[in-house]
N, C-alpha and C positions, 0 to 999 in steps of 0.2 A: 768621745770626740772633742777635739780642741775647739775653743771658742775663738775663731779668727777667720781669716780669709786666705785663699790661695790665688795667686795670679799664675797661670800656666801659659808659657809662650811657645808656640809651635814653629814650624819652618819659617813662616812669615812673621814671627814674633806675635802670634795671636794670643791675647791675654784673656783668661777667664777668671771671674771672681765667684767663689762659692764658699760654703762652710768648710773649714779645714778638715781633711780626712787624713788617712795614714800614708797614702802612696804618693809617688812623684814620678815624673817622666824620666827615662834614661837619657844620658847625654848622646848627642849625635853631632856629626861634623857640621860646621857652619859653612854656608855657601859663600861665594865671593862677594855678593851684593851687600853693601853696608846699610843701605836704606831699608828700614824695616817698618811695615805697616802694622800698627797695633790695633786690634779690634777688642774692645772691652765689653764683656757680657756680664750682666748681673742677674742670675737666675733667682726665681722667687724663693724666699726663705723668711719665716716669721722673725728670726733673730736679726737677719740682715735689714729687713724693713724697719723693725722696731728700734734696734740698737744703733745702726749706722746709717741707714738710708731712709729714716723716718722724717725726712724734710721734703719740702716742695721741689727743690732742685739741688743738684750736687755739681761739684767740679773736681777734676782730678789733676794733680800736679805731678809730673815726673821729672827726675833729674838723673843725669849720668855724670859722675865725677871720676877723675883720675887720682893718681898719687898726690898726697898733700892736699886733698880735698879740692883739687882744681876742677872747676865746672867745665864740662865738655858739651853738655846739652841739657836744656831745661825748658819746659813749656807747660802751659795751662790748657786743659781740655774742658770745654763746657762754657756756660752751664748747660746741663742736660737734665731732663725730667726723670724722676724716679717714682712717679705716682702710679705707674702701671706695674704689673707683675714682672715684666721684663723690660730692660732698657739696654741700649748699647751705644757706644761712641767710638769712632775710629780716629786715630791720629798716627802720624808717622814720625819716626825719630832716626837720625843717623848716628848709630853707635860705632865709634872708632874701634878698629880691630886691635885693641891694646890689652895689656895685662893690668892687674890690680885696679880694676874698675869697680865702681859700686853703682847699681841702679836702685834708686829710691822712689817710692810712690807714696803720695799722700792724698787721701780722699777727704774733701772738705764739704761743709755746708756752703752752698754757693751764695747764700744771702749774707751770712756772717763771715765767710772765709775762714771759719774756725775748723781745725782738723777733727775728723771723726775716726780715722784709722790711718796707720802708717806701716810701712814695711820696706825692707831693703834686701838686696842680694848681691853677692860679689860675682864679678865676671872677669875671667881671664881668657879672652878671645884669641890669644896667640898660643899660649901654652896648653890650654884646655878648651878648645872651641866647642860650643854647644849650639843646638838649635832649640832645645826645650829649656826654658828658664822658669823656675818656680819662685814666687815671692809670697810668703805668708804675710797677710795683713792683719794687724791686731788693733783692737779698739783702744782709743785714748779718751773715751767718754764714759765707759762703764766704770762702776765703783772700784773695780780691781786696779784700774790704771788712772784714776782721777781722785785726788784728795781734795775735799771741799770743807774747809773750816768755816762753819756758819757763824754769823754775828751772834754775840752773846756767849760764846764758848770761853772757857778759861784759857784757851790758847792766846788770848789777848796779851798775856804777860809772858808768852813763850811756850813752845811746844816741841816735841820730838817725834820722829817717825822712823819705823823699821819696815823696809821694803819686803822682807821675807814673810812677815806675819801680817802685813797691812795694818800695823798697829800705830795709832796716833795717841801720844801721851800729852794731855793738855796742860802740861807744866814744862818749864824749861829743864831739860836734862842733857848732860853731856857724857853719858855713859850708858851703854847697853842698847843704843839705837844706831841708826846710820847717820842721820842729819838732825839738827835742831834749828829752830827759828828763834833767834835772839833779838828782842826789840831794841831799837836804837831810839831812846827817849820815846816821844810820841810821833816820831817822823816816819819810821818804817822798820823793816826787819833785815837782818843778814842771816844767811845760812851758815851754820858752824858745824864742824865735825862733832859727831856724838858717838864715835865708835870706841874711844879710849876713855880713860878716867879724866876727871876735870883737870888733872895736873899734866896730862900728856896727850893733847889732841893730835890727831893724825892729819897729814896733808892729803886730803881725799877729795877736794873740791876744785874743779876747773870751770872757767867761764868760756862758753863757745860763741856767744853772740846773741843776736836777735833774729827775728824773721820766721820763716817756715822751718819746721823740724827737719825736713829733707835737706835744708841747706847746711845742716850740722849733724850729719848722720854718722860721722866717724869718731874715733877716739882722738883726744888731743895729741899733738906731735910727740911730746915727751914729758917726763916727770916734772920738768921745771914749771909747767903750767898749773900744778896743783898746790893748793894752800889750805890752811885750816879754816878759812872763812871765805865767803863769796865776794866780799869787798876787795880783799887783796887779789883774789883771782881775777876780778874784773879789771883792776888797775894794771895787772901784768899783761893780760891779753891785749889791752889797748896799747900799752907801751911797746909791744912787740909787733903791732900791726895785725895781730891775729883776729882782733875784733874791732868794730867801730866804736867811736866814743859814746859815752852814756851821760845821762842827766844826773845820776846819783849812784853811789856805790851800793846803796840799798837795793833790795829786790824790786824789780820793776816788771809790769806786765809784759810778757813776750820774752823775757830773759830765758836763755837756755843754758843750763848747767850740766856738767858731767860729773858724776859721783862714783868713786870707787867704793863698793859696798863690802861690809863685813858680814851682814846678816845672811847674804847669799854668797858663799865662797867663790872667788874669782869673777864675780859679776860686776857690772857697771849699770848705772841708770842715767838716761837722758831725761832731764827734768825741765819742763817749761812752765814758768809762773803764769797763772791766769788771773790772779788777783793778789796784789802785794800785801793785803791784810791791813789791819788798823790797830796798832798797839793802843791799849787802854787798860786801866785798872777798874773800869766800871762797865756795866752791861752795855753791849753794843760794839765793843771791840772784838777782834777776831784775828786769827793768824792767817798766813798765806795759803792760797789754794794752788794746786798744780796738777798737770798731766805728766805722764812719764811712760817710758819703755825701758825694759830691763833685758840684758843679754849677758850670759856668762861664758860664751865660747867664741864670739866673733868681735872683730874690731869695728863693727858698725851695728846699727840697731835693728838687726834682723829679729823678727818676732820670736819671742820666747814666753810661753805661758808660765805664770808664777804658780807656786804650789797652792797658795790659797785660792787662786782662780780655779785651778783644776778641782779643788775640793769644794768649790762654791761657798767659801767662808769669808768672802771679802766683807769689809766692815761698812762701807758707805760713808755718808756724811757724818760729821761730828759736831 
């Protein structure tokens, strides 16, 4: 069984959350009413309570966007209690009857507003109208999708990470991994490409902006947004109006980057920094920490379980 969630939307767009299974609902014609009342149910599950809903209260954010990431609907539902075995919350959303839409959902800890799980699904309500919509939700707090470089690690002088194997190398390397974290003096870090040799880094890094993960659920507009390092990617995104201005070109908390991966053929990663790290040559320094989602088939961050997650061989903190 996959380790994630499914949202299933019925005729009235009724959404259910449970452990991901193998089946999904068949497509059915969409009625003429655009206003959809969404009822969210959270059935009892040890993993749901412990891994994602193990907090006093939760909130749910949903967003519908059109082509070019144009927001069409967004709202916050909650806070609502998850202390009992079952909980539900109802909310309504007017989904335009258009094509090339993406519906994204983010489950947060209501106290910290930090994401616990995210998911997204494409909607073409004109060319392929449906009444049943499935959104798989995947954790961004479990070890498989959260990299935590703890203080005192050798990553203080640089590190590299491979998404396919969940491998963190606590030394700066620009070959054989997907990304590396290069210290900028004692100020901070930049993400650099680590997929090619040191003499030929690839342009694999784009900057999407800050905020909620669901605000940046799609791939960048085109290849011009990609660079060999995160600082250049930030500068370009801001200069084109794609992202808001920033305090530094170094990695900041809340930064969201898009990475073309080599370790998983055809895949991309949406990476959000949670801690910028502390460059140092002495004990107490550490590299950046981040949460991420990976997808190899879709132009948005629909849930896709990694191989190491399926094999239960994720590494955890370093």
